[in-house]
C-alpha positions as CSV (number, residue, x, y, z in Angstrom):
1,M,6.2,-40.4,42.5
2,S,6.7,-36.6,42.0
3,R,6.3,-35.0,38.7
4,V,9.1,-33.0,37.1
5,T,7.8,-30.4,34.8
6,A,9.4,-29.4,31.5
7,R,8.1,-25.9,32.0
8,T,6.6,-23.8,34.8
9,D,3.1,-24.8,35.9
10,R,2.0,-21.2,36.7
11,L,-1.3,-22.3,38.3
12,L,0.3,-24.7,40.6
13,L,3.0,-22.2,41.5
14,A,0.4,-19.5,42.2
15,N,-1.5,-21.9,44.4
16,A,1.7,-22.7,46.4
17,I,2.4,-19.0,46.8
18,M,-1.1,-18.4,48.0
19,G,-0.6,-21.1,50.7
20,Q,2.5,-19.4,52.0
21,F,0.9,-16.0,52.0
22,L,-2.2,-17.2,53.9
23,T,-0.2,-19.0,56.6
24,G,2.1,-15.9,57.0
25,V,-0.9,-13.6,57.5
26,A,-2.7,-16.0,59.8
27,T,0.5,-16.3,61.9
28,R,1.0,-12.6,62.5
29,I,-2.5,-11.0,62.3
30,F,-3.6,-12.9,65.4
31,I,-0.8,-11.8,67.6
32,V,-1.7,-8.1,67.5
33,S,-5.2,-8.9,68.5
34,L,-4.4,-10.7,71.7
35,P,-5.0,-7.8,74.2
36,T,-8.3,-6.9,72.4
37,L,-9.4,-10.6,72.4
38,A,-8.7,-10.9,76.1
39,S,-10.8,-7.9,76.9
40,A,-13.7,-8.7,74.5
41,L,-14.0,-12.4,75.7
42,D,-13.7,-11.4,79.4
43,T,-10.5,-13.4,80.1
44,D,-6.8,-12.7,80.8
45,I,-3.8,-12.6,78.5
46,I,-2.5,-15.9,79.9
47,A,-5.7,-17.7,79.0
48,I,-6.1,-16.2,75.6
49,S,-2.4,-17.0,74.8
50,W,-3.4,-20.6,74.6
51,A,-5.2,-19.8,71.3
52,L,-1.7,-19.0,70.1
53,I,0.0,-22.0,71.7
54,V,-2.5,-24.6,70.3
55,Y,-2.0,-23.1,66.8
56,Q,1.8,-23.5,67.2
57,L,1.3,-27.0,68.6
58,A,-0.6,-28.2,65.6
59,G,1.9,-26.8,63.1
60,I,4.9,-28.3,64.9
61,S,3.5,-31.7,65.7
62,L,1.6,-32.4,62.5
63,S,3.7,-30.9,59.6
64,V,6.0,-33.9,59.3
65,V,3.2,-36.4,59.6
66,F,1.1,-34.7,56.9
67,G,4.2,-34.3,54.7
68,R,4.9,-38.0,54.9
69,L,1.2,-38.8,54.2
70,G,1.5,-36.6,51.1
71,D,4.5,-38.5,50.0
72,I,2.6,-41.8,50.2
73,H,-1.0,-40.9,49.1
74,G,-0.5,-37.6,47.1
75,R,0.0,-34.2,48.7
76,Y,-2.4,-32.2,46.5
77,T,-5.5,-33.6,48.3
78,I,-4.0,-32.8,51.7
79,Y,-3.1,-29.3,50.5
80,G,-6.6,-28.5,49.2
81,L,-8.2,-29.9,52.3
82,G,-5.9,-27.7,54.4
83,F,-7.3,-24.6,52.6
84,A,-10.9,-25.8,53.2
85,I,-10.2,-26.4,56.9
86,M,-8.6,-23.1,57.4
87,T,-11.4,-21.3,55.6
88,V,-14.1,-22.9,57.9
89,S,-12.0,-22.3,61.0
90,F,-11.8,-18.5,60.1
91,V,-15.6,-18.4,60.2
92,L,-15.8,-20.4,63.4
93,C,-13.1,-18.2,65.1
94,G,-15.0,-15.1,64.0
95,V,-18.2,-16.3,65.7
96,A,-16.6,-17.8,68.8
97,P,-18.7,-16.7,71.8
98,N,-16.0,-17.4,74.4
99,A,-12.3,-18.0,74.9
100,F,-12.5,-21.8,75.2
101,L,-14.2,-22.2,71.8
102,L,-11.8,-19.7,70.2
103,I,-8.9,-21.9,71.5
104,V,-10.6,-25.0,70.1
105,F,-11.2,-23.4,66.7
106,R,-7.6,-22.1,66.6
107,L,-6.5,-25.7,67.1
108,V,-8.5,-26.6,64.0
109,Q,-7.0,-23.7,62.2
110,G,-3.5,-24.9,63.1
111,L,-4.5,-28.3,61.7
112,G,-5.3,-26.7,58.3
113,A,-2.2,-24.6,58.4
114,A,-0.1,-27.7,59.0
115,M,-1.6,-29.4,56.0
116,I,-0.9,-26.4,53.8
117,A,2.7,-26.0,55.2
118,S,3.5,-29.6,54.6
119,A,3.2,-29.3,50.9
120,T,3.7,-25.7,49.7
121,R,7.5,-25.8,49.0
122,V,7.5,-29.2,47.4
123,L,4.5,-28.2,45.2
124,A,6.4,-25.1,44.1
125,M,9.4,-27.2,43.3
126,E,7.3,-29.6,41.2
127,A,5.8,-26.6,39.4
128,V,9.1,-25.4,37.9
129,P,11.6,-27.2,35.6
130,E,14.3,-29.3,37.3
131,G,17.3,-27.1,38.2
132,A,15.0,-24.2,39.3
133,E,14.6,-25.3,42.9
134,G,16.2,-22.1,44.2
135,R,13.8,-19.9,42.2
136,A,10.8,-21.9,43.4
137,N,11.9,-21.6,47.1
138,G,12.6,-17.9,46.5
139,Y,8.9,-17.4,45.6
140,M,7.9,-19.4,48.7
141,T,10.0,-17.2,51.0
142,M,8.6,-14.0,49.3
143,G,5.0,-15.3,49.8
144,F,5.4,-16.2,53.5
145,H,7.3,-13.0,54.5
146,S,4.8,-10.9,52.5
147,G,2.1,-12.4,54.8
148,L,4.2,-11.7,57.8
149,L,4.7,-8.1,56.6
150,V,1.0,-7.5,55.9
151,G,-0.5,-9.3,58.9
152,P,0.3,-6.9,61.9
153,P,-0.7,-3.6,60.2
154,L,-3.8,-5.2,58.6
155,G,-4.8,-6.7,62.0
156,G,-4.4,-3.4,63.8
157,L,-6.3,-1.5,61.1
158,V,-9.2,-4.0,61.2
159,I,-9.5,-3.9,65.0
160,D,-9.4,0.0,65.0
161,L,-12.0,0.4,62.2
162,L,-14.2,-2.6,62.6
163,D,-14.1,-5.4,65.2
164,W,-11.8,-8.2,66.3
165,R,-14.0,-10.8,64.7
166,W,-13.2,-9.2,61.3
167,I,-9.5,-10.3,61.5
168,F,-10.9,-13.8,60.9
169,F,-13.7,-12.9,58.5
170,L,-11.2,-10.9,56.4
171,M,-9.2,-14.1,55.7
172,V,-12.1,-16.1,54.5
173,P,-11.8,-14.8,50.9
174,M,-8.1,-15.7,51.0
175,G,-8.9,-19.2,52.0
176,L,-11.6,-19.5,49.4
177,T,-9.1,-18.3,46.8
178,G,-6.8,-21.1,47.7
179,V,-9.7,-23.6,47.5
180,V,-10.6,-22.3,44.0
181,L,-7.0,-22.5,42.8
182,T,-6.8,-26.0,44.1
183,V,-10.0,-27.1,42.3
184,L,-8.8,-25.4,39.0
185,R,-5.4,-27.1,39.2
186,A,-7.1,-30.5,40.0
187,R,-8.9,-30.3,36.6
188,K,-5.6,-30.4,34.8
189,P,-4.1,-33.7,33.8
190,R,-2.3,-35.3,36.7
191,A,0.9,-37.2,36.5
192,T,0.5,-40.9,36.7
193,V,1.9,-42.5,39.8
194,P,4.2,-45.4,39.0
195,A,2.8,-48.8,39.6
196,G,4.1,-50.7,42.6
197,R,3.5,-51.4,46.2
198,V,2.3,-48.3,48.0
199,P,4.2,-47.9,51.3
200,S,2.2,-48.5,54.5
201,I,1.6,-45.8,57.0
202,D,3.6,-45.9,60.2
203,Y,0.7,-45.1,62.5
204,L,2.6,-45.8,65.7
205,G,5.6,-43.8,64.6
206,A,3.2,-40.9,63.6
207,A,1.5,-41.1,67.0
208,L,4.8,-41.1,68.9
209,L,6.2,-38.2,66.8
210,I,3.0,-36.1,67.5
211,A,3.4,-36.9,71.2
212,L,7.1,-36.0,71.2
213,T,6.6,-32.6,69.5
214,V,3.6,-31.7,71.7
215,M,5.6,-32.4,74.8
216,L,8.7,-30.6,73.5
217,T,6.5,-27.6,72.6
218,L,5.0,-27.5,76.1
219,L,8.4,-27.8,77.7
220,L,9.9,-25.0,75.6
221,D,7.0,-22.6,76.0
222,R,7.4,-20.6,79.2
223,R,3.7,-20.0,79.4
224,S,3.0,-23.7,79.4
225,V,5.8,-24.3,81.9
226,E,4.2,-21.7,84.3
227,T,0.8,-23.4,83.9
228,L,2.1,-26.9,84.5
229,G,4.3,-26.1,87.5
230,A,7.8,-27.4,88.3
231,E,6.7,-30.9,89.4
232,R,4.6,-31.7,86.3
233,T,7.3,-30.2,84.1
234,T,9.9,-32.6,85.6
235,V,7.6,-35.6,85.1
236,M,6.9,-34.5,81.5
237,T,10.7,-34.2,80.8
238,V,11.2,-37.8,82.0
239,I,8.3,-39.0,79.8
240,F,9.7,-37.1,76.9
241,G,13.1,-38.8,77.2
242,A,11.6,-42.2,77.4
243,T,9.2,-41.6,74.5
244,L,12.1,-40.3,72.4
245,L,14.1,-43.5,73.0
246,G,11.1,-45.6,72.1
247,F,10.4,-43.6,69.0
248,L,14.0,-44.0,67.7
249,A,13.9,-47.7,68.4
250,H,10.6,-48.1,66.6
251,E,11.7,-46.0,63.6
252,R,14.8,-48.2,63.1
253,R,12.6,-51.3,62.8
254,A,9.6,-49.9,60.9
255,I,9.3,-50.9,57.3
256,S,8.0,-47.5,56.2
257,P,9.0,-45.1,59.0
258,V,7.4,-41.7,59.3
259,V,10.9,-40.4,60.0
260,N,13.5,-42.4,58.0
261,L,16.6,-42.0,60.1
262,A,18.7,-43.0,57.1
263,L,17.9,-39.6,55.5
264,F,20.1,-38.0,58.2
265,R,23.1,-39.7,56.5
266,I,22.6,-37.4,53.6
267,R,25.2,-34.7,54.2
268,M,23.4,-31.7,52.5
269,F,20.1,-32.5,54.3
270,T,21.6,-32.9,57.8
271,F,23.8,-29.9,57.8
272,S,21.1,-27.7,56.2
273,V,18.6,-28.8,59.0
274,L,21.2,-28.0,61.6
275,S,21.9,-24.6,60.1
276,L,18.2,-23.8,60.0
277,L,17.8,-24.8,63.7
278,L,20.7,-22.6,64.8
279,I,19.8,-19.6,62.6
280,A,16.1,-19.7,63.5
281,T,16.8,-20.0,67.2
282,T,19.1,-17.0,67.3
283,I,16.6,-14.8,65.3
284,S,13.9,-15.9,67.8
285,V,16.1,-14.6,70.6
286,M,16.5,-11.2,69.0
287,S,12.8,-11.0,68.1
288,F,12.0,-11.7,71.8
289,L,14.4,-9.3,73.4
290,M,14.5,-6.4,70.9
291,P,10.9,-5.0,71.6
292,F,11.8,-4.6,75.3
293,Y,14.9,-2.7,74.4
294,I,13.3,-0.4,71.9
295,Q,10.2,0.3,73.9
296,D,11.2,0.1,77.5
297,V,14.8,1.2,77.4
298,L,15.0,3.6,74.5
299,G,11.5,4.8,75.2
300,F,10.0,4.7,71.7
301,S,6.3,4.1,70.9
302,A,4.9,0.8,69.8
303,S,4.1,2.2,66.3
304,F,7.7,3.5,65.9
305,M,9.0,0.1,67.0
306,G,6.7,-1.5,64.3
307,L,8.4,0.6,61.7
308,I,11.8,-0.5,62.8
309,F,10.7,-4.2,62.6
310,L,9.5,-3.6,59.0
311,A,13.1,-3.5,57.9
312,A,13.6,-7.3,58.2
313,P,10.7,-8.6,56.0
314,V,11.3,-5.8,53.4
315,F,14.9,-6.9,52.8
316,T,13.9,-10.6,53.0
317,I,11.2,-10.2,50.3
318,G,13.5,-8.1,48.1
319,L,16.4,-10.6,48.2
320,A,14.6,-14.0,48.3
321,A,14.3,-14.2,44.5
322,V,17.9,-13.0,43.9
323,S,19.1,-15.6,46.3
324,G,17.0,-18.3,44.6
325,R,18.4,-17.6,41.1
326,L,21.9,-17.5,42.6
327,T,21.3,-20.9,44.2
328,D,20.2,-22.4,40.8
329,R,23.5,-21.1,39.3
330,I,26.1,-21.9,41.9
331,G,24.4,-24.1,44.5
332,P,23.2,-23.4,48.0
333,R,26.4,-23.2,50.0
334,I,27.6,-19.7,49.1
335,P,24.3,-17.7,49.2
336,A,23.3,-19.5,52.5
337,S,26.6,-18.7,54.0
338,I,26.3,-15.1,53.0
339,G,23.0,-15.1,54.9
340,V,24.6,-16.5,58.0
341,L,27.3,-13.9,57.8
342,A,24.7,-11.1,57.5
343,T,22.9,-12.5,60.5
344,L,26.2,-12.7,62.4
345,S,26.9,-9.1,61.7
346,A,23.5,-8.1,63.2
347,F,24.3,-9.8,66.5
348,A,27.8,-8.3,66.4
349,I,26.2,-4.8,66.4
350,G,24.0,-6.0,69.2
351,L,27.1,-6.3,71.4
352,F,27.5,-2.5,71.3
353,L,23.9,-1.5,72.2
354,R,23.8,0.8,75.2
355,V,21.0,2.4,77.2
356,D,21.3,5.6,75.1
357,S,22.0,4.1,71.6
358,H,20.5,5.8,68.6
359,W,17.5,4.1,67.0
360,I,19.5,3.6,63.8
361,L,21.4,0.7,65.5
362,P,18.5,-1.6,66.2
363,T,17.1,-0.6,62.7
364,L,20.4,-1.7,61.1
365,M,20.3,-4.9,63.1
366,M,16.8,-5.7,61.8
367,A,17.8,-4.8,58.3
368,L,20.8,-7.2,58.5
369,I,18.5,-9.9,59.8
370,G,16.3,-9.3,56.8
371,V,19.3,-9.6,54.5
372,G,20.4,-12.7,56.2
373,S,17.0,-14.3,56.0
374,G,16.7,-13.3,52.3
375,F,20.0,-15.0,51.4
376,F,19.8,-17.9,53.8
377,N,16.2,-19.2,53.8
378,T,15.8,-19.8,50.1
379,P,19.0,-21.9,49.4
380,N,18.8,-23.7,52.7
381,Q,15.2,-24.8,52.3
382,A,15.8,-25.8,48.7
383,A,18.8,-27.9,49.9
384,I,16.7,-29.6,52.6
385,I,13.9,-30.5,50.3
386,G,15.9,-31.1,47.1
387,S,18.6,-33.3,48.6
388,V,16.3,-36.1,49.7
389,P,14.9,-38.8,47.4
390,R,11.8,-37.4,45.6
391,E,9.5,-39.8,47.5
392,Y,10.5,-38.1,50.8
393,R,10.1,-34.4,49.7
394,G,6.9,-34.0,51.7
395,F,8.6,-35.2,54.8
396,A,11.5,-32.8,54.2
397,T,9.0,-29.9,53.7
398,G,7.3,-30.8,57.0
399,M,10.7,-31.0,58.7
400,V,11.3,-27.3,57.6
401,Q,8.1,-26.2,59.3
402,T,8.7,-28.3,62.4
403,V,12.3,-26.9,62.8
404,F,11.0,-23.4,62.4
405,G,8.4,-23.9,65.1
406,I,10.7,-25.6,67.6
407,S,13.4,-22.9,67.0
408,A,10.9,-20.1,67.7
409,L,10.1,-21.6,71.1
410,L,13.7,-22.6,71.8
411,G,14.8,-19.0,71.1
412,I,12.3,-17.5,73.5
413,S,13.3,-20.0,76.2
414,L,17.0,-19.5,75.6
415,G,16.7,-15.7,75.5
416,G,14.7,-15.7,78.8
417,V,17.2,-18.0,80.6
418,L,20.3,-16.1,79.5
419,L,18.7,-12.7,80.2
420,T,17.6,-13.8,83.7
421,L,20.9,-15.3,84.7
422,A,23.0,-12.3,83.4
423,F,20.5,-9.7,84.8
424,R,20.8,-11.2,88.3
425,Y,24.6,-11.0,88.0
426,Y,24.7,-7.4,86.8
427,A,21.9,-6.2,89.1
428,G,23.4,-8.0,92.1
429,I,20.0,-9.4,93.1
430,A,19.9,-13.2,93.4
431,D,16.2,-13.6,92.6
432,A,15.7,-10.6,90.3
433,T,13.4,-10.6,87.3
434,P,14.8,-8.8,84.2
435,S,13.3,-5.4,84.0
436,A,14.0,-2.1,82.2
437,A,13.7,-0.5,85.6
438,H,17.4,-1.3,85.8
439,P,18.3,-0.3,82.3
440,R,22.1,-0.8,82.5
441,A,21.8,-4.2,83.9
442,F,19.1,-5.1,81.4
443,V,21.1,-3.9,78.4
444,A,24.3,-5.6,79.6
445,S,22.3,-8.9,80.0
446,M,20.9,-8.5,76.5
447,N,24.5,-8.1,75.2
448,V,25.4,-11.4,76.9
449,A,22.5,-13.1,75.2
450,Y,23.6,-11.8,71.9
451,L,27.2,-13.0,72.5
452,A,25.8,-16.5,73.1
453,C,23.9,-16.2,69.8
454,L,27.1,-15.2,68.0
455,T,28.6,-18.5,69.2
456,L,25.6,-20.5,67.8
457,L,25.9,-18.6,64.5
458,L,29.6,-19.5,64.2
459,I,28.5,-23.1,64.4
460,A,25.8,-22.4,61.9
461,L,28.4,-20.9,59.5
462,F,30.6,-24.0,59.9
463,S,27.6,-26.2,59.3
464,S,26.6,-24.2,56.2
465,F,30.0,-24.8,54.7
466,L,30.0,-28.5,55.5
467,R,26.7,-29.1,53.6
468,G,28.9,-29.5,50.5
469,G,27.9,-29.7,46.9
470,T,27.7,-27.0,44.3
471,K,24.3,-28.3,43.0
472,I,21.2,-29.5,44.7
473,E,20.5,-33.1,43.6
474,A,18.1,-35.7,45.0
475,A,20.2,-38.4,46.7
476,S,19.5,-42.1,46.8
477,L,18.2,-43.4,50.1
478,P,21.3,-44.5,52.1
479,T,21.2,-48.1,53.2
């Protein structure tokens, strides 16, 4: 069902890069505006944080569903509609009169982002000749991380010089550019879909998957857990377990399942997904803990911390294309494993952080995280998407986005739990909350969290080697 080009379709590739860049900017530009939004809309930081949560919810819960719908009915329409929805949502967020409507409009924005994210990487792979999957995914990594790099400083500048509403209005031209590129590409001849029976849509499976991912997101997000309370959280955990069992049973019987469990018998796909889950979780732990260390323990300003954090995306952007070309030549295993080793080295340095460490150490850690992401993301994502049958590439692309989203929340939860337990041990206070007011206990606890991450990364390294294969090839669907 997917088209394999004999040469690069530059317009399609540019459109895919635009989608990655837009979602990267939209992800980060909003975060820096949270304190300003809470003040301007006369609410507190907990309430306004739901505008962030619902955006994440939409991306995690809908990416796989939209990816599978694209496999069945054509992903380009879904992709273009995603641009249109995001563009409209930018305008609506910009004119939102209160926090409630902003949260609603951010949910709509997350819907559009999920539609875009479910198709970007597979469209990029369809835009290049067969055998250039690594190069295509390198461009995707560069596009997304460029958005992550630009988002925070752009958001801060807009808020300082203009008004918080302009962080949304400013992205309207980006969304319109995506719409225009989609329309221009749609005018070109389209590949003919082979005749045959079109698979049916597994509506029940899609509904159960959305319910599962929503519940998992709420259970992993500490702000949601605090809002729900202990009793409701316990009830939701039980419901989640029962729903998961029902979903697995249904997917085994479904004629055209939204999640074809047979795909997990493809070695390269399964071990690449596992590696991504572990790597992304550990990076989320560091991203969560490092700001407290740099600002509250070392005493540096927020702006200086921002400069330190720039090291990661700079290296990722610089190495993504190199890693992609290397993947096309020798396969994904070696460059992805190099990425895991670089990330492992960053956490190894984290074991030696102290209350009076030089700022160069956290900077070196962030640089190594960037090197690791640059080498790992491109080959790993190319392996996930390229190893499945072509008619499931949209599903695989959605899986990448879902795993990223769940890993981000899992890392924050894991980091918080490990930090709290270790802090109570080192501080000698049974019910203590981690705080830089006890710097030695805080840093020692952070070292423990990084040690746990090293263990996960060793598993990720083993998984990366187990993916096998020196070349990415679309497998036949296991029976």
